[in-house]
N, C-alpha and C positions, 0 to 999 in steps of 0.2 A: 784025299776028295779035292777036287777043285773048287775054283772060285768063280761065282756069278757076279758079273758086273752089269748094271744097267746103266747105259750112256745117254744122258740126256741129250739130244740134238740140237735145241734151240729153236726159234721160230720157222726154219725154213731155208734161211739163206747158209750154206755151208761154212762161210766165213765167220759166223755167229755163234758156232759151236764153240765149247770152252778147249783149253788144251788138254786138260785131263781126258775129256770125250775123245778127241783126236788121237789120242797117245792109245788109250783102249782099242778104238777101233782098227787102227791101222796096223795094230800087233795081232788082232784077234784071229785064231784058226777057226774058230766056231761063231757064228753069227747067227741071231734070231731075230726075227722082227714079225708086230703084227702086219696084216693086210685083208682087203676084202678079196674074196677069192674070184681069180681071173683078173686080178688088178697088180701092178708091181709093188704097188703099196708105198705112201709118200714117204717112209723113215727109209727105205732101201732106195728111193731117189735122191735122197738128201746126201746118203753117203757115195753115190756112184762114182767111181773112181778112187776111191779111199781104200777098198777092201785088198787084201793080198791076192796074188794070184791064185793060192791054194788054199782059200776060203772054203769053209763048208758053210753054205747057207741053210737055215732053217725056217720055212716060212710058214708063221701060226696065222691060219687062215680063219677067220671069224665064221663060225656055223649059220649065223644070221645076223644081219645090220638091220635094214630098214623092212624087212619083210613082214616082220612080228612088231606089234606094239610092245613098247619098251616095259610097259606096266602090267604084261600079262604073265601069269605064271609059266606059259610054253616059253616065253623069251627068258626069263628068269633061268628055268632048267638048263635050257641049251647052253646059255653063257657060262654058268656055274660047273656044267660038265666038261666043256670045252676049258676052262681055267685050270679044272683036276687034272683033267689028260695033260695039258702042257706044262702044269706042275712036276708032275710024276715023271714026264719024260726028260725034263730039265734036271731034275734030280738025280735021275739015273745016270744022265750024259755025266754029271760031275763027279761018278765015283772016279774017272778016268781022264777027265781034260775040264778045261774052264771054258767058259760061255759068256758072251756080250750080249746081250738083249738092247737094240733099238729102242729108244722112246722120243716121238717129237715133243717138241717143249720142253717142261719140265717134268719128269718121270711122279712126282707126287703130286702133281697141280692135274686131276681128272686124269692121269693116264693110265691107260690098261694095264701096264706094269705092276700097279698097285694090288691089282687082284692075284696075281702070280707071287708078289712079296708078302702078301697077308697068308699064302699057303706054305712058304718057304723058310720065312724069318725063323731063326732056332733051329731049322732042320740044316741048312748050307751054310757057307761062308757067303756073306753077300755084301756088295760095295754099291752105293747109289749115287751116281755122280748128278748134280743138278744142271738144268739148262735153264735157257733164256724162256719166259713162257711166252707163247704165239700172242696173248694180248699185249705184250711189251712190244712186240715187233710192231703190232698195228698200230697201237696210239703214236710211237715214234714215227711211223710212215705218214700222219697226218701233218706233222711237224706241230702239234701242239700239244703243251701237258696235259696229262690227264687229270690231274690232281693240283689244289693249291691250297697252303695254310693249313685248314682246318677242315677242308674237305672229305666229306664220308664217302668211299668207293664202294659200290657193290657189284658183283660180279653174278649173275644170274644164268640160268639156263631156258633156252627158247621152249624147252619141254614143259616148263611149269606152267599151269592153269593162270589163264589170260589175267583173273582177278588176283591171284596171287603176284603174279607180274606186276600189276598196276600199282599195288600196295607197297612192294619193295621199291618200285620206280619212283614214286612218290615221296618216300622218303630219304633218299640218296641224292648227292650233289653231283657225284659222277657216276656212270653206268659203263659196265661191259657187259653185253648179253653174248653167250656162246650156244653152240649147238642150233644155229641159224636155218639153213637150209628150206625145209618146207614149212617151217615155224615161222619165218619171215611175216607173213600175212598178221600172224597172230600177234608177233612183238609190235608191229608198226602200227596194230591197233590199240595196244597197250600203252605204247609212247604217246601217241595221239590222245588218249583219254586223259594223260597227266600233263598235257600241253609240252612234251619233250621230243616231240618228233622232228619239229624245224631244227632242231641242235644235234639230231643224231647223224652219225655216219658209216656207210658202212664199207668195211675193208675186207676185200677179198684177196686171197694168196698174200698177206702179208709179208715182205721182205723176198718174195719170189719174182722170177724175171714176168711173169704173168698179175702182177699187183695191180689192184685197181680199187681207189677209192671214189666214192660217189657219197653225196648226201641222201638219205635213207628215203627222204619225203619225194625223191626223183625216180626212186626204184619200185617196179610193179612185180607182183607175183613172187617166184621162190628166187633162191641164190645157190651157188655152189657150196659142198660141205665146208671147206676151207673160210669162212668169212665170219667174221666178226662186228658186232654192231657197238658204238661207240656214245657216251654223251660224257664232252669234257665239262669239268668241274670251274668253275670261277671264282674260287675262295677268297681269303684273306692274302694279302701280299703287300709288302712295303711298297708304297707310291709317294711322292712330294706332290701335296695340294697345288693346284693351279694358281 
């Protein structure tokens, strides 16, 4: 049996990839990655120029992305069948060769690879290489620490109902909101309701060449897929009284 390696790629800048992931990717004969149909895919873009000349690429194209609501039975069934199919394909491939699966950020932090892992763990030899998360790259890009002292950091999804978001936002000292895109107006409204909109930043394409950082209060409408909302904490820290 071959070995399946999932290589965490980090937040987007190839220089922020770990040495272990880099070694696995540059040596791989077979590389798989997720992407939207008709797109090159973010994971594939990150490794441009790193793959062997004789590499065999396996593009795992999602059957749906935003065409169906994520909370519908149809969406759930389409994604479940997709992951079942690719888990079976990978298991068959591993009977004769290794494979490396690419994953943006960290594979175990909201990564699509988790769904393959849950189907293949215990059946094949697996290695998961951690990566710097996208949110880490984004808050570093702002030039401000995200947490201090006893600050509580909450990571929320923009797909949550607004009332749920507001309750979690009100409790947290520092915030990361992912899955923004078309949810950005709802996120903005929730932050405004708890008095944190003026402290929020929108970071698009963090660590990438087209990175952009703006105050969320100055942004109207929606935003790209690779965008994160941040609210920095201001907690306890050693200071000399004036």
